[in-house]
C-alpha positions as CSV (number, residue, x, y, z in Angstrom):
1,M,0.0,0.0,0.1
2,A,1.3,3.5,-0.8
3,T,0.2,5.1,2.4
4,N,3.1,5.2,4.8
5,T,1.6,7.4,7.6
6,Q,-1.7,8.3,9.2
7,F,-3.2,11.2,11.1
8,P,-6.3,11.7,13.4
9,A,-9.6,12.3,11.7
10,Y,-11.6,15.4,12.5
11,N,-13.5,14.0,15.4
12,G,-10.6,11.8,16.6
13,S,-12.5,8.6,16.1
14,A,-10.2,7.2,13.5
15,Q,-6.9,7.5,11.7
16,I,-6.8,8.6,8.1
17,P,-4.1,6.8,6.0
18,A,-1.8,9.2,4.0
19,Y,1.4,9.3,1.9
20,V,4.0,11.6,3.3
21,A,7.1,12.8,1.6
22,R,9.6,14.9,3.7
23,P,12.4,17.3,2.7
24,A,16.0,16.8,3.6
25,G,15.9,19.6,6.1
26,K,13.2,21.6,8.1
27,P,10.2,22.1,5.9
28,K,9.7,25.7,4.7
29,A,5.8,24.9,4.6
30,A,3.5,21.9,4.1
31,I,1.4,21.0,1.1
32,I,-1.6,18.7,1.1
33,V,-1.9,17.0,-2.2
34,I,-5.6,15.8,-2.9
35,P,-5.7,13.0,-5.4
36,E,-8.0,12.5,-8.4
37,I,-10.4,9.7,-8.2
38,F,-7.6,7.2,-8.6
39,G,-6.3,7.2,-5.0
40,V,-2.8,7.7,-3.9
41,N,-1.3,6.2,-7.0
42,P,2.2,6.4,-8.3
43,G,1.5,9.7,-10.0
44,I,0.3,11.3,-6.8
45,Q,3.3,9.8,-4.9
46,Q,5.5,11.3,-7.4
47,K,3.9,14.7,-7.0
48,C,4.6,14.5,-3.2
49,E,8.2,13.6,-3.8
50,T,8.7,16.5,-6.1
51,W,7.3,18.9,-3.6
52,A,9.5,17.3,-0.9
53,S,12.6,18.0,-3.2
54,E,11.7,21.6,-3.3
55,G,11.7,21.9,0.6
56,Y,8.1,21.2,1.4
57,L,6.6,18.5,3.6
58,A,3.9,16.9,1.2
59,L,0.9,15.0,2.5
60,A,-1.5,13.1,0.3
61,P,-4.4,11.7,2.3
62,D,-6.4,8.6,1.2
63,I,-9.6,10.4,0.3
64,F,-11.6,7.1,0.0
65,W,-10.3,5.7,3.3
66,R,-13.9,5.3,4.6
67,F,-15.1,2.7,2.1
68,A,-12.2,1.8,-0.2
69,P,-8.9,2.2,1.6
70,G,-5.6,1.8,-0.2
71,I,-6.8,1.9,-3.8
72,E,-4.3,2.7,-6.5
73,L,-5.9,3.0,-9.9
74,D,-4.7,3.6,-13.5
75,P,-6.9,6.0,-15.4
76,D,-5.6,4.5,-18.7
77,V,-7.1,1.1,-17.8
78,P,-10.9,1.1,-18.6
79,E,-12.0,-1.2,-15.8
80,Q,-10.1,0.8,-13.3
81,L,-11.5,4.1,-14.6
82,Q,-14.9,2.7,-14.1
83,E,-14.1,1.6,-10.6
84,A,-12.8,5.0,-9.9
85,F,-16.2,6.6,-11.1
86,D,-17.9,4.3,-8.6
87,Y,-15.9,5.6,-5.8
88,F,-16.5,9.1,-6.9
89,G,-20.2,8.4,-6.6
90,Q,-19.7,7.3,-2.9
91,Y,-17.6,10.2,-1.9
92,D,-19.0,12.9,0.5
93,P,-17.2,16.1,-0.2
94,D,-18.5,17.6,3.1
95,L,-16.6,14.9,5.0
96,G,-13.7,15.5,2.7
97,V,-13.4,19.0,3.9
98,Q,-13.3,17.6,7.4
99,D,-10.5,15.5,6.4
100,I,-8.6,18.4,4.9
101,E,-9.2,20.4,8.2
102,A,-7.9,17.4,10.1
103,A,-4.8,17.4,7.9
104,I,-4.2,21.1,8.4
105,R,-4.6,20.5,12.2
106,H,-2.1,17.7,12.0
107,L,0.5,19.6,10.0
108,R,0.2,22.7,12.1
109,G,0.3,20.7,15.4
110,A,2.2,17.4,15.3
111,E,4.4,18.5,12.4
112,S,5.0,22.1,13.6
113,V,4.6,23.6,10.2
114,S,3.0,27.1,10.3
115,K,2.0,27.5,6.7
116,V,-0.1,24.9,4.8
117,G,-1.1,24.9,1.2
118,L,-3.2,22.6,-0.9
119,V,-2.9,21.3,-4.5
120,G,-5.8,19.2,-5.9
121,Y,-6.6,17.5,-9.1
122,C,-10.0,16.6,-10.6
123,L,-12.1,15.9,-7.6
124,G,-9.2,17.2,-5.7
125,G,-9.5,20.4,-7.7
126,R,-13.0,20.7,-6.4
127,M,-11.8,20.1,-2.9
128,A,-9.2,22.9,-3.3
129,Y,-12.0,25.3,-4.0
130,M,-14.0,24.0,-1.0
131,A,-11.0,24.2,1.3
132,A,-10.5,27.8,0.2
133,A,-14.1,28.7,1.0
134,R,-14.5,26.6,4.3
135,T,-11.1,26.3,5.9
136,D,-8.2,28.6,6.9
137,I,-5.8,27.0,4.4
138,D,-3.1,29.5,3.6
139,A,-3.3,28.9,-0.2
140,S,-4.9,26.5,-2.6
141,V,-4.5,25.4,-6.1
142,G,-7.0,23.4,-8.2
143,Y,-6.3,21.6,-11.4
144,Y,-9.4,20.8,-13.6
145,G,-11.7,20.9,-10.6
146,V,-15.1,19.5,-11.2
147,M,-18.5,20.9,-10.2
148,I,-17.0,24.2,-9.0
149,D,-19.7,26.0,-11.2
150,Q,-22.2,24.6,-8.8
151,M,-20.6,26.0,-5.6
152,L,-20.0,29.6,-6.7
153,G,-22.4,30.8,-3.9
154,E,-19.6,30.0,-1.5
155,S,-17.0,32.3,-3.2
156,H,-17.6,35.2,-0.7
157,A,-16.1,33.0,1.9
158,I,-12.7,32.6,0.2
159,A,-10.3,34.7,2.4
160,N,-6.9,33.3,1.2
161,P,-5.3,32.9,-2.2
162,L,-6.8,30.3,-4.6
163,M,-5.6,29.5,-8.1
164,L,-7.5,27.4,-10.6
165,H,-6.2,25.8,-13.8
166,I,-8.9,25.4,-16.4
167,P,-8.3,23.3,-19.6
168,T,-10.6,24.7,-22.3
169,A,-11.3,21.3,-23.9
170,D,-12.2,19.6,-20.4
171,H,-14.8,17.0,-21.3
172,F,-16.0,16.9,-17.7
173,V,-16.3,20.6,-17.3
174,G,-17.9,22.0,-20.3
175,P,-18.0,25.5,-21.9
176,E,-21.1,26.6,-20.0
177,A,-19.4,25.5,-16.6
178,Q,-16.2,27.3,-17.5
179,A,-18.0,30.5,-18.4
180,A,-19.9,30.3,-15.1
181,I,-16.6,29.9,-13.2
182,H,-15.1,32.9,-15.0
183,A,-18.2,35.1,-14.4
184,G,-18.4,34.2,-10.7
185,L,-14.6,34.4,-9.8
186,D,-12.8,36.7,-12.5
187,D,-13.2,39.8,-10.3
188,H,-12.6,38.0,-6.9
189,P,-9.6,39.6,-5.3
190,K,-8.3,36.3,-3.9
191,V,-8.7,34.1,-6.9
192,T,-6.5,33.7,-10.0
193,L,-7.9,31.7,-13.1
194,H,-5.7,30.4,-15.9
195,D,-7.1,28.9,-19.1
196,Y,-5.3,26.3,-21.2
197,A,-6.5,26.5,-24.7
198,G,-7.3,23.0,-26.3
199,L,-6.2,21.0,-23.3
200,D,-8.4,18.3,-21.6
201,H,-9.0,16.9,-18.2
202,G,-5.9,15.4,-16.7
203,F,-3.4,17.3,-18.6
204,A,-1.0,17.7,-15.7
205,A,-1.0,14.0,-14.7
206,E,2.6,12.9,-13.9
207,M,2.3,9.8,-16.2
208,G,-0.1,8.2,-18.7
209,D,-1.9,9.1,-21.9
210,R,-3.6,12.2,-20.5
211,R,-0.5,14.3,-19.8
212,D,0.4,17.3,-22.0
213,E,4.0,18.0,-21.4
214,A,4.0,21.7,-22.3
215,G,0.7,22.4,-20.5
216,A,1.7,20.5,-17.3
217,Q,5.0,22.4,-17.1
218,L,3.4,25.7,-17.6
219,A,0.7,25.0,-14.9
220,D,3.2,23.5,-12.5
221,A,5.5,26.4,-12.9
222,R,2.6,28.8,-12.1
223,T,1.7,26.6,-9.1
224,R,5.2,26.7,-7.8
225,E,5.5,30.4,-7.9
226,F,2.0,30.9,-6.5
227,L,2.7,28.7,-3.4
228,A,6.3,30.1,-2.9
229,A,4.7,33.6,-2.7
230,N,1.8,32.7,-0.4
231,L,3.5,30.1,1.9
232,A,6.5,32.2,2.7
């Protein structure tokens, strides 16, 4: 199993499995990495290791720990893709926010890291938005977040910086949803939106068929700069 640590759940009644990658020295900040619907798979582990190499403590919680702990799925395998969609249908994002709050508490407390950021992908991109609106996370970044257009009524609660990466050819987040996101957030003083013309959902995956190398490098560079500025 990929998870190599655990931290207390929000109500203290359980332990949430997670993957952690640590820098060589004292962390300059912590970053919570929220996976896509494929679990803490090798791609998410690699993202954590990359953040650790840049001086951050990176923690990827097992978002499906309540009903499918330890899964690692490959989106390029049709059967595993369908399995992931089934888990997505079972996932409760309100409980997911509690898990993020628990991770923030753990990182600031037990790990003694004062600044905590979040980077999420797909479902995790939605959770980046929800964390920005519902927690005191210091900065959040969402890649191709789903269903954000349905939650724009919460945007007034976003108090800390949020960046969203939006591929314009996202077949899960269509043109109308993208237009709604821009209409609702373009003028928000804490929100930065970046469009990626012609790119599709999953373009920043570490490995596999969905990755677009140029788009991924551009988005990741923007993310690094954004978090460096807001987690200092």
